[in-house]
N, C-alpha and C positions, 0 to 999 in steps of 0.2 A: 020811326026809323025803319028802313028796309034795306036789305042787301040787294042791289040791282044785279050784280054779277061778280063772279070770281073768275079771273082769266089769267093767261100766261102761267098756267100751272105746270111746274116741273117737279119730277120726283127725284129726291136725292138718293144716292146709292146707300144702301143699308143692308147689313147681313143678318139682321135679327128679323125673323120671318113674321113675328106678330106686331112689328112696329114699322109704320110707313111714314116717311118724312117728306114734306112738300114745301116749295116756295111758290108764291103766287102774288097777284095783285087783286085787291078788292075794290069794287066801286060801290059806295054806300050812299044812300039818300038820308042825310041827317036833317033835322028840323032847321029850315032856313038856308041850307046849303048842301052841296054834294061833295063827297070826299073820295079820292082815289089814293091808295097807298099800298105799300108792300106788306105782306104778312108771311109768316112761316107757321105751318101747323103740322102736328104729329097725330096720327091715328094709331092708337094702341089697342089691340084686341086682347081682352082678358080670357083666361081659360073657360070662363062661363059663356063667352060669346059677346059680352058687353063691350062696346067700343067707347074708349075715353079719347077725347079730343083736347089737345093743348094748343093754344094759339099764342103767338108772339107777334107784336106789331113792330115792323121795321121802321115805319114812319110814325111820327106822333099824331095823335088824334085829339081834337078839342071836343070831347064828348065823354060822358061817364062810361067807363070801360065795362062794367058788369053787364048792363043790358046789351051793349055792343057785342061782347063775347058770347052771350047766350044766343043772340040772333045769328051770329056767324057759325057757331057750333051746329045749330039746327040746319042751316043752309048746307054746310059741309057734309053733315050726316045724310041729308037727302041726296046730295050729289053722289055719295058713296053707295047708297042703296040703289040708285039708278045705274051705277056702273060708269059714270062719266069722269071719274078720276083716272089719271094714267097709272 
């Protein structure tokens, strides 16, 4: 399973400076099929600098969620490091 891309990323208005909220669509290559669906994710920065990512699936996914969440979190963290999030 691999994340092909996360696109249509929009940032929600939020007045808490250490918490960023986004909505997006994810295109994922699952074993035997591809899946595209809506996701919402939050990046929260702790005082130590550690970033916690919380993901919510808008559309249902027919795949175990734990490995899917871990893969998406790593992909989103890499996008944040590169500065490609709005």
